[in-house]
Structures are given as structure tokens and as C-alpha cells.
C-alpha positions in Angstrom: -1.9 -28.7 -16.7 0.9 -30.8 -18.9 1.5 -33.3 -15.7 -1.9 -34.2 -15.9 -1.7 -35.0 -19.9 1.7 -36.4 -19.5 -0.2 -39.0 -16.8 -2.8 -39.8 -19.1 -0.9 -40.2 -22.1 1.0 -42.9 -20.4 -1.6 -44.5 -18.7 -3.4 -44.7 -22.4 -0.1 -45.9 -23.8 0.3 -48.5 -20.8 -3.1 -49.8 -21.7 -2.4 -50.0 -25.4 0.5 -52.3 -24.8 -1.4 -54.4 -22.8 -4.2 -54.6 -25.7 -1.7 -55.3 -28.4 -0.4 -58.7 -26.6 3.2 -57.2 -26.1 5.5 -57.8 -23.1 5.3 -55.0 -20.7 7.5 -54.1 -18.1 6.9 -51.8 -14.9 7.2 -51.1 -11.3 4.6 -52.5 -9.0 5.1 -52.3 -5.4 8.9 -51.3 -5.5 9.4 -54.6 -7.8 10.2 -54.6 -11.7 7.6 -56.5 -12.9 7.0 -58.0 -16.6 3.7 -59.0 -18.1 3.7 -61.8 -20.8 1.3 -61.5 -23.7 -0.7 -64.2 -22.3 -1.2 -62.4 -19.0 1.6 -63.9 -16.9 3.3 -61.9 -14.4 7.1 -62.5 -13.5 8.9 -60.1 -11.1 12.1 -59.4 -12.8 13.6 -57.8 -9.5 13.5 -56.2 -6.3 13.7 -52.3 -6.2 13.3 -51.4 -2.7 17.0 -50.5 -2.0 16.6 -48.3 -4.6 14.0 -46.2 -3.0 16.2 -43.8 -0.5 14.5 -41.2 1.7 16.8 -38.3 2.0 18.2 -37.0 5.2 17.1 -33.3 5.8 18.7 -30.4 7.7 16.7 -28.9 10.2 18.2 -25.6 10.1 16.9 -22.0 10.1 18.4 -19.7 7.8 18.4 -15.9 8.8 19.0 -13.0 6.5 21.7 -10.7 7.6 20.7 -7.4 8.9 22.1 -4.5 6.6 24.3 -2.1 8.4 23.6 1.6 7.2 26.8 3.6 6.6 26.7 7.0 7.8 29.0 9.1 5.6 
């Protein structure tokens, strides 16, 4: 519930910033984009190298069997 509300709040703030004729900077298609007051879009930086795919280990985790102590 909270993540959904956070996304909605961010979307509302983004729309408000565009309506108020303020420069807005955001990421679109792995590029840092600036939208000016008059609607002109400028690409500031390519962020494609910032996205990294993690390498996952494919190992099987097994529990050690408990040995009963006979006393």
C-alpha cells in the first residue's frame, strides 16, 4: 500500500512541477533528461553504463544434518 502511495505522490509532484513551468530533470530510457519551462527536452547524460546486471551464483544451499549425541 505504501509503495503505491509513494509512486502516486511522486507522479503528482512531477505533474505539478511541469505545470508550474519549472525545469524538470528525470531519467528516461537510461538517459538523464531536462525538460525546460517551454517544453524543450535536452539530454544531459547517458546513464546506460550505470545500469549493471548482477552476476548470480547458482549454488544449492543445504542444511547440515544434526547428529544425535547418545549419552
